[in-house]
C-alpha positions in Angstrom: -21.1 -20.4 -4.6 -20.6 -17.4 -2.2 -19.1 -19.7 0.4 -16.6 -21.2 -2.2 -15.6 -17.7 -3.4 -15.0 -16.6 0.2 -13.0 -19.8 0.8 -10.9 -19.4 -2.3 -10.1 -15.7 -1.7 -9.4 -16.2 2.0 -7.1 -19.2 1.2 -5.2 -17.3 -1.4 -4.6 -14.3 0.9 -3.0 -16.4 3.7 -1.1 -18.7 1.4 1.9 -16.3 1.0 4.8 -17.0 3.2 4.8 -14.6 6.1 5.9 -14.2 9.7 2.8 -15.9 11.1 3.0 -18.9 8.7 6.7 -19.3 9.4 6.0 -19.4 13.2 3.2 -22.0 12.7 5.6 -24.1 10.5 8.3 -24.0 13.2 5.9 -25.0 15.9 4.7 -27.9 13.8 8.3 -29.0 13.2 9.1 -29.1 16.9 5.6 -30.5 17.7 5.1 -28.1 20.5 1.6 -26.6 21.3 0.6 -27.1 17.6 -3.1 -27.4 18.2 -3.1 -24.3 20.4 -1.1 -22.2 17.9 -3.3 -23.2 15.0 -6.4 -22.5 17.0 -5.2 -19.0 18.0 -4.3 -18.1 14.4 -7.5 -19.4 12.9 -9.8 -18.0 15.6 -8.0 -14.6 15.4 -8.6 -14.6 11.6 -12.3 -15.5 12.3 -12.7 -12.5 14.6 -10.9 -10.1 12.1 -12.9 -11.4 9.1 -16.1 -11.0 11.0 -15.1 -7.4 11.9 -14.2 -6.7 8.3 -17.5 -8.0 6.9 -19.4 -6.1 9.6 -17.9 -2.8 8.3 -14.9 -2.3 10.7 -12.6 -2.0 7.7 -14.1 1.4 7.0 -13.0 2.6 10.5 -9.4 1.6 9.8 -9.5 3.4 6.4 -11.0 6.5 8.1 -8.3 6.5 10.8 -4.9 5.6 9.3 -3.2 6.2 12.6 -4.4 2.7 13.7 -2.5 1.2 10.8 0.6 3.3 11.4 0.7 2.3 15.1 0.3 -1.4 14.1 3.1 -1.1 11.6 5.6 0.3 14.2 4.6 -2.3 16.8 4.8 -5.1 14.2 8.1 -3.9 12.9 9.7 -3.9 16.4 8.2 -7.3 17.2 9.4 -8.9 13.9 12.9 -7.4 14.0 13.4 -8.6 17.6 12.2 -12.1 16.7 14.4 -12.2 13.6 17.5 -11.2 15.5 16.8 -13.9 18.1 16.5 -16.5 15.4 19.8 -15.5 13.8 21.5 -15.4 17.2 20.1 -18.9 17.9 21.3 -20.2 14.5 24.8 -19.0 15.1 25.2 -20.0 18.8 23.3 -23.2 19.2 23.3 -26.6 17.5 19.8 -27.8 16.9 18.6 -31.2 15.7 15.0 -32.5 15.9 14.6 -35.7 17.8 11.0 -36.9 17.3 11.0 -38.8 20.6 12.4 -35.8 22.5 10.0 -32.9 23.3 11.5 -29.5 23.3 10.5 -27.8 26.5 9.1 -24.4 25.8 6.8 -22.3 28.0 3.2 -22.6 26.8 2.7 -19.0 28.0 5.6 -17.8 25.9 4.3 -19.7 22.8 0.8 -18.2 23.3 2.2 -14.6 23.7 4.5 -15.0 20.6 1.6 -16.4 18.6 -0.6 -13.4 19.6 2.2 -11.1 18.7 2.6 -12.6 15.2 -1.2 -12.3 14.7 -2.3 -9.1 16.3 0.9 -7.0 15.7 0.9 -7.8 12.0 -0.6 -4.9 9.9 -0.9 -7.2 6.9 -3.4 -9.4 8.8 -5.6 -6.3 9.2 -5.3 -5.3 5.6 -6.0 -8.8 4.3 -8.8 -9.8 6.7 -10.5 -6.6 7.8 -10.0 -4.2 4.9 -9.6 -6.4 1.8 -12.0 -9.3 2.7 -14.4 -6.7 4.2 -14.4 -4.7 1.0 -14.8 -7.8 -1.3 -17.7 -9.1 0.9 -19.8 -6.0 -0.1 -20.2 -7.5 -3.6 -22.2 -10.4 -2.3 -25.8 -10.4 -1.0 -25.0 -13.2 1.5 -22.0 -11.7 3.3 -22.3 -14.3 6.1 -21.7 -17.1 3.6 -18.7 -15.2 2.2 -17.3 -14.7 5.7 -17.9 -18.3 6.7 -16.0 -19.4 3.5 -13.0 -17.2 4.4 -13.0 -18.3 8.0 -13.1 -22.0 6.9 -10.1 -21.3 4.7 -8.1 -20.0 7.7 -8.9 -23.1 9.8 -8.0 -25.5 6.9 -4.8 -23.7 6.1 -3.4 -23.3 9.6 -4.2 -26.8 10.8 -2.8 -28.3 7.6 0.4 -26.2 7.9 0.8 -26.9 11.7 0.2 -30.6 11.6 1.5 -31.2 8.1 4.9 -29.8 9.2 5.5 -33.0 11.2 6.0 -34.8 7.8 9.2 -32.8 7.4 10.6 -33.8 10.8 13.1 -36.3 9.4 14.8 -33.6 7.3 15.3 -31.5 10.4 17.0 -34.3 12.4 20.1 -32.9 10.6 21.4 -29.9 12.6 22.5 -28.2 9.4 19.0 -28.1 8.0 17.6 -26.6 11.2 20.3 -24.0 11.2 19.4 -23.1 7.6 15.7 -22.8 8.6 16.5 -20.5 11.6 18.7 -18.3 9.4 15.9 -18.1 6.8 13.3 -17.3 9.3 15.5 -14.7 11.0 16.2 -13.0 7.7 12.5 -13.1 6.6 11.4 -11.6 9.9 13.9 -8.7 9.8 13.0 -8.1 6.1 9.3 -8.0 6.9 9.9 -5.8 9.8 11.9 -3.3 7.7 9.2 -3.3 4.9 6.6 -2.3 7.5 8.3 1.0 8.3 9.7 2.1 4.9 
């Protein structure tokens, strides 16, 4: 029962559309480094959830400067990525060709993925602070943490590999342009909300 509760709460927290989820979706659509991206996101969540359940959430609450610095770094990262997406949408013509691999540096993808994960203050609030606080209600905190961690793995791998089912819609350059514009606006909006 504790495992299921951890799974349900963990899943509901990461279900909302955010910067990290949009990045995973995009990687899934272009079918580039999908396994690696999903693994980084889920494993990062696992580390943060473990820290939260172990009591690290209290440290962040005690020293709010950690959260403030994360907000500033996250805002700069999201704003830059958003502007790049909008620029790409206006200056390039994209269309997905399932048989054609988009060549993108694995190193760049990994660094971007780490940026979306570790520079996002919401990740800390959801995994470390919120899940860490909720876990104190349960006698078996390990089962709760395991449930929440499982939810992250299920969610990210489903999103990353499930995105390929939408590929046919993105063979149309207009659809891809709309996606890039939406992602760009979302990133800039999220970046602004972090600092106001």
